[in-house]
C-alpha positions as CSV (number, residue, x, y, z in Angstrom):
1,M,-29.2,-23.2,-59.7
2,R,-29.8,-19.5,-58.3
3,S,-26.8,-17.0,-58.7
4,G,-24.4,-17.3,-55.8
5,D,-25.0,-21.0,-55.4
6,I,-22.5,-23.8,-54.5
7,L,-22.7,-26.7,-57.8
8,V,-20.1,-29.7,-57.5
9,L,-20.1,-31.7,-60.4
10,A,-20.8,-34.9,-59.9
11,E,-19.0,-37.9,-61.6
12,T,-20.4,-42.2,-61.7
13,V,-18.4,-44.7,-61.3
14,K,-18.5,-48.1,-64.0
15,G,-21.1,-50.2,-63.0
16,G,-23.9,-46.2,-62.1
17,G,-23.3,-45.7,-58.8
18,L,-22.2,-42.4,-57.5
19,A,-18.4,-41.4,-56.6
20,S,-17.5,-41.4,-53.2
21,V,-16.1,-38.4,-54.0
22,S,-19.2,-36.4,-55.6
23,L,-21.0,-37.9,-52.3
24,E,-18.1,-35.9,-49.2
25,L,-18.0,-32.9,-52.0
26,M,-21.9,-32.6,-50.9
27,G,-21.2,-32.9,-47.6
28,L,-18.4,-30.0,-48.8
29,G,-20.6,-28.3,-50.4
30,R,-23.1,-28.2,-47.5
31,E,-20.8,-27.1,-45.2
32,L,-19.6,-24.0,-47.8
33,A,-23.6,-23.3,-48.7
34,D,-24.3,-22.6,-45.1
35,G,-22.0,-20.8,-43.9
36,L,-22.5,-18.2,-47.3
37,G,-26.3,-18.5,-47.2
38,T,-27.1,-19.2,-49.7
39,G,-28.1,-23.2,-52.1
40,L,-26.4,-26.1,-52.7
41,S,-26.8,-27.7,-56.3
42,A,-25.7,-30.4,-58.3
43,V,-24.6,-31.5,-61.6
44,M,-24.4,-34.9,-63.2
45,L,-23.5,-35.9,-67.4
46,G,-24.2,-39.2,-68.4
47,D,-26.2,-41.5,-70.1
48,G,-28.3,-43.4,-68.5
49,V,-28.0,-41.9,-65.5
50,G,-31.3,-40.2,-63.8
51,E,-31.7,-42.9,-61.5
52,A,-27.9,-41.7,-59.6
53,A,-29.1,-38.2,-59.9
54,R,-32.3,-39.2,-58.1
55,E,-29.7,-41.1,-55.4
56,L,-27.7,-38.3,-55.5
57,A,-31.2,-36.0,-55.3
58,R,-30.8,-38.6,-51.2
59,Y,-27.6,-36.2,-50.3
60,G,-28.9,-32.9,-48.7
61,A,-29.3,-31.1,-53.2
62,D,-31.2,-28.3,-53.5
63,E,-31.6,-29.1,-56.8
64,V,-29.8,-31.5,-58.7
65,L,-29.1,-30.8,-62.9
66,L,-28.9,-33.7,-64.9
67,L,-27.4,-33.3,-68.8
68,D,-28.2,-36.8,-69.9
69,H,-27.7,-37.4,-73.5
70,P,-26.2,-40.6,-74.9
71,S,-22.9,-38.6,-75.9
72,L,-22.1,-37.9,-72.5
73,G,-21.9,-41.6,-71.9
74,A,-18.4,-41.1,-72.0
75,Y,-15.7,-39.1,-70.8
76,N,-15.2,-36.5,-74.0
77,P,-13.1,-33.0,-73.1
78,E,-15.2,-31.2,-76.2
79,L,-18.4,-32.6,-75.1
80,Y,-17.9,-32.2,-71.1
81,H,-16.5,-28.1,-72.1
82,G,-19.4,-27.7,-74.5
83,A,-22.7,-28.7,-72.4
84,L,-21.8,-26.9,-68.6
85,L,-19.8,-24.3,-70.4
86,G,-24.2,-23.1,-71.2
87,L,-25.0,-24.1,-67.5
88,L,-22.1,-22.4,-65.5
89,R,-23.3,-19.0,-68.1
90,S,-26.5,-18.8,-66.9
91,G,-27.3,-20.5,-63.6
92,Q,-23.5,-18.3,-62.1
93,P,-22.9,-20.2,-59.1
94,R,-20.2,-18.9,-56.1
95,V,-18.1,-22.0,-56.8
96,L,-17.9,-25.3,-58.7
97,L,-16.2,-28.5,-56.9
98,A,-15.4,-31.4,-58.5
99,G,-13.5,-34.1,-57.1
100,H,-9.3,-34.2,-57.8
101,T,-10.7,-36.3,-60.6
102,A,-8.9,-37.5,-63.7
103,M,-11.8,-36.1,-64.8
104,G,-12.0,-33.2,-63.0
105,Q,-8.0,-32.1,-63.2
106,D,-8.9,-32.2,-66.6
107,L,-12.2,-30.0,-67.2
108,L,-11.7,-28.0,-65.1
109,P,-8.6,-25.3,-66.0
110,R,-10.6,-26.3,-70.0
111,L,-13.8,-24.2,-67.9
112,A,-11.7,-21.4,-65.9
113,F,-9.9,-20.6,-68.9
114,S,-14.0,-20.3,-70.9
115,L,-15.2,-18.3,-67.8
116,S,-12.0,-16.2,-66.9
117,C,-13.0,-17.4,-63.5
118,G,-9.9,-19.0,-60.9
119,L,-9.1,-22.2,-60.0
120,V,-7.8,-24.1,-57.5
121,T,-6.9,-27.2,-57.7
122,D,-5.7,-30.5,-55.6
123,C,-7.4,-29.2,-52.5
124,V,-7.4,-30.6,-49.4
125,G,-9.6,-28.3,-47.6
126,V,-12.2,-25.0,-48.5
127,K,-13.4,-23.3,-45.7
128,V,-15.9,-20.1,-45.5
129,E,-14.6,-17.4,-43.3
130,G,-15.4,-14.1,-42.7
131,G,-17.5,-13.8,-46.2
132,D,-14.7,-15.3,-48.0
133,I,-14.2,-18.9,-49.3
134,L,-10.5,-20.3,-48.6
135,F,-9.4,-23.3,-50.1
136,V,-6.5,-25.0,-48.8
137,R,-4.0,-27.4,-50.9
138,P,-0.3,-28.6,-50.7
139,V,2.7,-26.9,-51.2
140,Y,6.3,-27.7,-52.0
141,G,6.5,-31.5,-52.4
142,G,3.7,-31.6,-49.8
143,N,5.5,-30.0,-47.3
144,A,3.4,-27.3,-46.0
145,L,0.0,-26.2,-46.4
146,A,-0.7,-22.4,-47.9
147,T,-4.5,-21.3,-48.4
148,Q,-5.4,-19.4,-51.0
149,R,-8.7,-16.8,-51.5
150,I,-9.4,-16.1,-54.6
151,N,-10.8,-12.5,-56.2
152,T,-12.6,-13.5,-59.4
153,A,-16.2,-13.5,-58.7
154,A,-16.7,-16.8,-59.3
155,A,-14.6,-20.3,-58.6
156,M,-13.0,-23.2,-59.4
157,A,-11.7,-26.0,-57.6
158,T,-10.3,-29.9,-57.4
159,V,-10.7,-31.6,-54.4
160,R,-9.2,-34.8,-53.2
161,A,-10.8,-37.5,-51.3
162,R,-11.3,-37.7,-48.1
163,V,-11.4,-33.8,-47.6
164,G,-15.4,-34.2,-47.5
165,E,-17.8,-35.8,-44.9
166,A,-20.9,-37.9,-47.3
167,P,-23.9,-36.4,-45.5
168,A,-26.1,-39.5,-44.3
169,P,-28.7,-39.7,-47.4
170,S,-32.7,-38.3,-46.9
171,A,-35.8,-40.7,-48.5
172,E,-37.7,-37.8,-48.6
173,A,-35.9,-35.7,-50.9
174,G,-35.1,-38.2,-53.3
175,R,-39.1,-38.8,-53.0
176,A,-39.4,-35.9,-54.2
177,L,-37.1,-35.1,-56.8
178,L,-39.0,-39.1,-58.0
179,Y,-42.0,-36.7,-57.9
180,E,-41.3,-34.3,-60.1
181,L,-39.4,-36.5,-62.7
182,G,-43.4,-38.1,-62.9
183,V,-44.8,-34.8,-63.2
184,L,-42.2,-34.0,-65.7
185,L,-42.9,-37.0,-67.9
186,E,-47.0,-37.0,-67.5
187,E,-46.7,-33.2,-69.3
188,T,-44.4,-34.8,-71.8
189,G,-46.6,-37.3,-72.2
190,E,-44.6,-40.0,-71.7
191,T,-47.4,-41.6,-70.0
192,T,-45.3,-44.8,-70.1
193,R,-42.1,-43.6,-68.5
194,A,-44.2,-41.5,-66.0
195,L,-46.7,-43.9,-65.0
196,A,-42.4,-46.1,-63.9
197,V,-42.0,-43.3,-61.5
198,F,-45.0,-42.7,-59.3
199,L,-45.5,-47.1,-58.9
200,E,-41.9,-47.0,-57.6
201,L,-43.0,-44.0,-55.7
202,L,-46.2,-44.8,-54.1
203,A,-44.6,-48.6,-53.4
204,D,-41.3,-46.7,-51.4
205,A,-43.6,-44.7,-49.9
206,G,-47.8,-44.9,-50.0
207,E,-49.1,-42.3,-50.0
208,Y,-47.2,-39.4,-51.5
209,K,-48.7,-36.2,-52.6
210,D,-51.0,-37.3,-55.3
211,A,-48.8,-39.5,-56.9
212,Q,-51.1,-42.2,-56.2
213,A,-54.8,-40.2,-58.1
214,R,-51.9,-39.7,-61.0
215,A,-51.4,-43.3,-61.5
216,D,-54.8,-44.0,-62.0
217,R,-55.7,-41.5,-64.5
218,L,-52.4,-42.8,-65.9
219,A,-52.7,-46.7,-66.1
220,K,-57.0,-45.1,-68.0
221,V,-54.8,-43.8,-71.3
222,E,-52.4,-47.2,-71.1
223,T,-55.0,-49.5,-70.9
224,G,-57.1,-46.9,-73.6
225,G,-60.1,-46.9,-70.6
């Protein structure tokens, strides 16, 4: 993640699938990133959510950041806050978008306070205008809409469902992330898992970069050949 990127905080639902609002935010985030000439990243926290992260990569992210640990299996405000705080301080995204969900409503105010950045909640619209990001939210009990601009260097927003439109998934993006995961596992000595990843990639895409050569090499290691 580069400084100034748009960052989407993705969530999963029971069963491990991606929350629909997270996919909608990927579409909205892409519109903002293209309007500002910057990148779109996504971050996901959880335990054993690697498959969901690979799926998320198919929806337009330039980069998916995965914070995967048993302690993050269920939402815990203190643990999630601590895990994301370091990432946000080092990456410095322009905007962090999250769904207006129970987690988003609880977590983003904590992060905004810690980082002294602006926060808009319950957004029904987010757009780029004249190089600025404008946030639209209901006021007066929903009888009117207010457009707000945040003056801090970074901003955060929770966004209602069905505000953005989920983009069409890209098979190539998912394959690229799967390949990168296999390379990382191979480099860290996790040969069994790396082999499984490359075999999955080959089954899906056939010839892909040097995946076949890597799978052959790993298979020899596994069999002691």
